[in-house]
C-alpha positions in Angstrom: -60.1 0.3 57.0 -58.8 3.9 57.1 -60.1 5.8 60.1 -62.5 8.7 59.4 -62.2 12.3 60.4 -58.5 12.8 59.4 -57.5 16.2 58.1 -54.4 17.8 56.5 -53.6 19.4 59.9 -53.5 15.9 61.5 -51.2 14.7 58.7 -48.9 17.6 59.2 -48.7 17.0 63.0 -47.9 13.4 62.3 -45.1 14.4 60.0 -43.7 16.7 62.7 -43.8 13.8 65.1 -41.8 11.7 62.7 -39.3 14.4 62.3 -38.9 14.6 66.1 -38.9 10.9 66.9 -38.2 9.0 63.7 -39.9 5.9 62.4 -39.9 2.6 64.3 -38.3 -0.1 62.2 -41.5 -2.1 62.2 -43.4 0.8 60.8 -41.0 1.7 58.0 -42.4 1.9 54.5 -41.6 -0.9 52.0 -43.1 0.2 48.7 -44.6 3.7 49.0 -43.6 7.1 50.2 -45.9 10.0 51.1 -44.6 13.3 49.9 -45.3 16.1 52.3 -43.6 19.5 52.1 -40.9 18.0 50.0 -40.1 15.2 52.4 -40.9 11.5 52.3 -42.8 9.7 55.0 -44.3 6.1 55.4 -48.0 6.4 54.5 -49.4 3.9 56.9 -47.5 5.2 59.8 -48.5 8.8 59.0 -52.1 7.8 58.9 -51.8 5.9 62.2 -50.2 8.9 63.9 -52.7 11.3 62.4 -55.5 9.2 64.1 -53.8 9.9 67.4 -54.1 13.7 66.9 -57.6 13.3 65.6 -59.0 10.7 68.0 -56.5 10.3 70.8 -54.9 6.9 69.9 -52.6 5.5 67.3 -54.5 3.5 64.8 -53.3 -0.2 64.7 -51.1 -1.0 61.7 -53.0 -4.2 61.0 -56.3 -2.4 60.5 -55.4 -1.5 56.9 -52.7 -2.3 54.4 -50.2 -0.2 52.4 -52.2 -0.2 49.2 -55.3 1.0 51.1 -53.2 3.8 52.6 -51.7 4.7 49.2 -55.2 4.8 47.6 -56.7 6.8 50.4 -54.0 9.5 50.2 -54.1 9.7 46.5 -57.9 10.2 46.6 -57.4 13.1 49.0 -54.9 14.9 46.7 -51.6 13.8 48.2 -48.6 12.6 46.2 -47.5 9.1 46.9 -44.4 7.7 45.3 -44.3 4.0 44.2 -40.7 3.0 44.8 -40.9 0.0 42.6 -41.8 2.2 39.6 -39.2 4.7 40.4 -36.5 2.0 40.5 -37.5 0.8 37.0 -37.2 4.4 35.8 -33.8 5.2 37.4 -31.8 2.0 37.3 -30.1 1.3 34.0 -28.8 -2.0 32.7 -25.4 -2.9 33.9 -24.1 -3.1 30.3 -25.4 0.3 29.3 -21.9 1.1 28.1 -22.6 -1.1 25.1 -24.8 1.8 23.8 -21.8 4.1 23.5 -22.7 6.2 20.5 -19.6 5.5 18.4 -20.5 1.9 18.0 -19.9 -1.5 19.6 -16.8 -2.3 17.6 -14.9 0.8 18.6 -16.1 0.4 22.2 -14.7 -3.1 22.2 -11.3 -1.8 20.9 -11.4 0.8 23.7 -12.0 -1.8 26.4 -9.4 -4.2 24.9 -6.8 -1.4 25.2 -7.8 -0.7 28.8 -7.4 -4.4 29.7 -3.9 -4.8 28.2 -2.5 -6.3 31.4 1.1 -5.4 30.6 0.5 -1.6 30.2 -1.9 -1.6 33.2 0.7 -3.2 35.5 3.3 -0.7 34.3 1.0 2.2 34.9 0.3 1.0 38.5 4.0 0.3 39.2 4.9 3.8 37.9 2.2 5.4 40.1 3.4 3.5 43.2 7.0 4.4 42.5 6.0 8.1 42.1 3.7 8.6 45.1 3.6 5.3 47.0 -0.1 4.6 46.7 -2.9 4.0 44.2 -5.7 6.5 44.3 -8.5 7.3 41.9 -7.5 10.1 39.6 -11.1 11.5 39.9 -12.2 11.2 43.5 -9.1 10.0 45.4 -10.6 6.7 46.5 -7.9 4.3 47.8 -8.9 0.6 47.8 -6.1 -0.4 50.2 -7.1 2.3 52.7 -10.7 1.2 52.5 -10.3 -2.6 52.3 -6.9 -3.2 53.8 -4.8 -6.1 52.4 -7.6 -7.2 50.1 -7.5 -3.8 48.3 -3.7 -3.6 48.0 -2.6 -3.0 44.5 -6.1 -2.8 43.1 -7.4 0.0 40.9 -9.0 0.1 37.5 -7.2 1.3 34.3 -9.0 3.7 32.1 -7.9 4.6 28.6 -7.9 8.4 28.4 -8.2 8.7 24.6 -11.8 9.1 23.1 -12.7 6.0 21.1 -13.0 8.1 17.9 -9.2 8.5 18.0 -8.3 4.8 18.4 -8.5 3.7 14.8 -5.4 1.8 13.8 -3.8 2.3 17.2 -2.0 -0.8 18.4 0.3 0.5 21.1 -0.8 2.1 24.4 1.6 4.2 26.4 1.5 4.7 30.1 0.5 8.3 29.5 -2.7 7.0 27.8 -3.9 5.3 31.0 -5.7 6.8 33.9 -6.2 5.0 37.2 -9.7 5.2 38.6 -12.1 3.5 41.1 -14.9 1.3 39.8 -17.6 3.9 40.3 -15.8 6.7 38.5 -14.8 4.3 35.7 -18.4 3.6 35.0 -19.3 7.3 35.1 -16.5 8.2 32.7 -18.1 5.9 30.2 -21.7 6.7 30.8 -23.5 9.2 28.6 -23.5 10.3 25.0 -19.7 11.1 25.1 -16.7 9.9 27.0 -15.9 12.3 29.8 -12.4 13.3 30.6 -11.0 12.7 34.0 -10.9 16.5 34.6 -14.6 16.8 33.6 -15.7 14.1 36.0 -13.5 15.5 38.7 -15.3 18.8 38.4 -18.6 17.0 38.7 -17.4 15.2 41.9 -16.1 18.4 43.4 -19.4 20.2 42.7 
């Protein structure tokens, strides 16, 4: 049961306390976030702290549950975010690249050319010969530097040509291949059009 006599001032003082001292691990929110002044706070813990400012003691966590805290705050005009709903809205399927606007067939050709192991190895060897390391052309990430021996020689190959230009193309040159980290590779393909390495680099650099 939510304690009575809590006001907005008490919630604001509770939020200030959280900013100063943080949230104990045992009181961290699992499903909901209370939005106050543009910042997120654990609803149950904020209510418990607010009770201290209203009545002199922290209200025990077991006296009410997260859903009761969420419903109470919503009834009193506060915004509470349901993380589970937000995740469903934000997270996209892993194979979202299959929706590439120019069609699955051309996308498959694009990926086939990227995965031509011969040209991929040649591109990596040439890069190593030129600068002695394999770094992402977009963000500079280096798998060997991050993961040691396990990351040595690893980087993903990305075909630089838009899929619309691949019709009838059977040979891929080293100059057609970019070397990128896994994250940047996904971002290059995501969206209504294929980004260039330069375009994504500008995004990364702000």
